[in-house]
N, C-alpha and C positions, 0 to 999 in steps of 0.2 A: 501517334496518328490522331488528327483532330476529329471532332465529332461530326463535322460536315462531311468529311471523306467517309467516315464509317456509315453514315446514313446513305450516302451514294452507293457504297458497296452493298448495303442491305437491299437496295432496290434491284441492283443487277444480279445479285447472288443470294436470294432470300433463303434458300435451303441451307447454304453454308452458314449464314449469320443466325438464322432462327433455330438451328438444330440444338442450341443450348441457350439458356437464359443469359442475359448480360452478366459478365463477371461481377460487376458491382452489385447488381440485384441479388445475386447469390450470396455475396459477402454480407449484404444487409439482412437478408431473410434467414440465412442458415447459420451465420456466425455471430453477427452483432446482436440481432434481435434476441436470440435465446441466451446469450452469454454476457452481454454488456448493457443492454437497455434496461435491465432490472435496476441498475444503479444510475445509468446516464440517460435519464428521461426528463421530460418537461417537469420542472418544479421539484426535483429531488434534491436532497442535501448534497449528494455527491456531484451532481451537475453544477450546483452553485459553487461548491468548493473548487472543482477542477476547471470549470469553464467549458466543459466538453459535454455536449448533448448529442447522443447517438440515436435519437428517435428518427424514424424513417423520413420524416418530412424535412429534417434539417441536417442530417448526418453528413452528407457529402460536402455541402458548403462549409460546415463546421470543421471539417478535417483538412481540406485541400489548401495548402499554402498558408495555414493558420499558425501563428506563433503560440507555443504552449504558455499557459499561465504559470507553470513551474519555472521560477526565475533562473535556476541553474541550467535547465535545458534551453531556455531562451538565450541565456548568455553564451551557451555553447553553439549557438547558431542553428538549432534544430527547428524544424517545422513539424506539425503533427503528421502530415503526409505531403510530400512534394509531388509535382507532376513532371519531373525532369528525367525520369527513367532510373537507371542504375544509381547515379549519384544520390537520388532521393532516398534510396534504401538506407544509406549510411548517415543520412541527416534526418531520419524519421523518428520522432519521439514515440509515435504509436508503435513502431516496430521495436524500439528499445523496451517498451512496457509489456509487450506480449510475447517476446521471443524467449520463452522459458529455457530453451536449450543453452542460452548464453547467460544463465543465471550468475555464474561466478564473475564474469565481466561486469554485469549490471551492478551487483552489490559491492564488489571490490573497487571498481573504478568510478561508479556513479551512485553512491548511496543516497545522495541528495535528490535523486530522481524519484524517490518514493518506493512503492512496492510494485512487484510484478502483477500483472492483471491477467484474467479477471480475479477480483478479490472475493474470497469466500466460496470459490468454485474450483473445479479442476482447471488446469491449464488448457488452452486450446490444443486440439489434436495436432499431431505433426502434419497431417494433411491440410488442416485449416491454415496452419502457419505457412506452409508452402504455397497454398492458393493465394493468400494475401501477399506473400513475397513476390510471386509472379505478377500479380496485379500492380504492385508498386513499381517494379522494374520495367513494366510495360507502359508507364506513364500515368497510372491510376485513373483511367477513363471512367466516366459514368455510364457509357453505353459501349456495346460491342463485347465480343468474347476474346479475352487475352490469356485465359488459363483454362485448362481442361478440367471440367468438374469431376472427372474420374479421380483426380488427385485427392478429393475429399474422402475417398474410400479408405484411406490410411487413417485409422482411428486410434493409433498408438499415441500415448501421452508421455511427455517427459516426466520421469520420476525424480522427485527431490531426494538429495542425500538425507540420511537420517538426521533429524534435528538433535544437536548435542548441546550440553551446557557450556557456558563460558568457564575458562579456568579461573578459580578464585583469585582475587588480587593479593599480591604479596603483602601489601599494607593497605587495608581498606575493608570494605563491607560488600558482601554479595547478597542481592535480593533475588527472590525466585517466586514465580507463580506457576501453578499447574503441575500436571495436566488437569484441566477442568473441561467438562463436556459442553459442547455447543449443540443444541438440538437441531435437527434438520429444518431448513427454511426459517432460520431465526438469527437475530443479532443478540449476542450476550455481552453485557458490560458489567464488570464486577469491581468492587473495592475489596482489599484485604489489608488489614492493619498488621504491621510487623514491628515487634520490638527489636532494637538493635543490640547485638551482643557485645557492646562496648559502652563506655561511659565518657562523659565530658563533651567538649566541643570538638567536632571533626572539621578538618580543612580539606576540601575535595578539589582536586585539580584535573581530574580525568574521569569521564563517565563513559561506560560501554553498555550498550543495550542490544540484545538480540531477541527476536520474536519468531515463533513458528508461523508458517504460511497462514494467511487468512486474517491477520491482525490489522485493525484500523489504527490503533495507537496503544502506547504504554506511557503512563505518567506516574511519577513519584511525588507525593505531597507530604508535607509535615504540618505540625501545629506549633504555634509560639507560646501556647499555654494549654492547660487542660480545659477543654470546652465545658460550659455549664451542663451539657448533657453527658459529660464524661468522654473519655477516649473510646474508640470503637473496640469491640471484642477482638482478641488477638487471634490471628490465623484463621479467621472465618470469612468465607466468601459471601459478600453482601451484594446481591444482585440489584441493579438499578431498575430493572423491569421484571414483572412477573411473567408467567407463561402466556398471558394474553397480550403482552406488550405494554401493559400499563405501568407507569412509574410507581415505585415503592417509596412513600414519604419517609419511612424510617431510615432508608439508605441515604436519601438526599439530605437529611438533616445535618450531617457533619460537613457538608460542602461549604457552608458559610464560615467555617473556622479553619479551613485548609489553606496551606500556602504552597504554591508550586515550587518544587525543587528542580526537577528535570523531566524530560519526556521526549518521545520521538514518534513520528509516523513512519520513519524509515525502518525497514525490517532489520537492518544491520547499522548500528550507530556507534561512532567513537568520537567523542568530543573532548578536546583539550583546551583548558583555559590558557591564556597567555602565561609564559614563564614568569614565575614570581607572584602569580595570582591564584587564589583558591577561594572556593565558596564555603562560607561558614555555616555549619549545621549543628544544632544542639541535639545530641543523641537521645536525651531523656524523653523527647516527644515522639520518637519512632518515625516510621514511614508508612503512609497509607498508599498502597499501590493500586493503580487503576488500570484495567485492561479491557479493551473492546475488541471482540471478535465477530466476524460475519460468516455465516454458513448458509449459502444458497443451494447446497446439495440436498439430496434426499437421505443422506447418512449422517450419523452423529460424528462430528469432528472434535478436536481437542485443542485448547489454547495452552500455550506455554510461553513464558518470558523469563529472561534473566537480565539483571542489571548489576554492574560492578561500579562501586564508588571508590575510586583510588584516592588515598589520603597522602598528604605531605605534612611535615612538621611546621609549626608556627614560625620557628626561627629561619625557615627557608623562604619566607614570604616577604614581598615588598608591599603588596596590597591585599586586602581582604574584601572579597565580594560578599555582599549581603543578599539574602533572598528578597 
């Protein structure tokens, strides 16, 4: 239904139309504003990274028929939210990102889509999800009532399966962080240096990473020599910020000597190098693990991450990849 017809109806039947606020207005004020705008607002890092600003003055235009900046979603033909009714539900990147009940499909079929949202908070309630679903299948209008606000009274929330570790690789190394606490209303980013329980040169052809809900990223670094300031202490969580949010120079000092090995912003990540190719890693300099978690709830949450580095023999390789 176009907006001109809706306005016409509102003149003829004002009690019918005005008995509830417009569905989009409720989505904006009761769902997006308290759950999403904390990250997706004017000038925030997450808005710049994702290209999505959900502040009230720009949210609607920024969603409707917009192509996601996530290249995998764009290549799959998704829009953030379409206005074509039911077909738009199945081509909506927003719906993919918030539909927690479909978590298994999301991470198994589309790990390159990133993490379920909102990050660092509880999932949207089942009532909020149904309310948005009805709005999308009704053409995602910016005026008019297309969903009953009583739906929002369902405050149940999808519960994640218990987070479990990866099975250790048959031939390789497993890295592990956590559980470490993230205080309420805080972002915690840590490094932790790990000595590898092997010696010599490792040749890695498959990398698996899983992270508990709320993670922004996990990265594994190494060194190509012992830094002048020495290697970091072993198995100590080194925070990048103090409790006031100020950067800690001692933690930052090792960054100048680190070399990226692997990492992910996807909660579930499984990367295979091409057959006959493996990444060369000198085990003597260990791995400096970096994890960033976000907690916008009022309770303490916990960060956890596992990474498997699967190894092959040098004789199986045709090419060696260098860091």
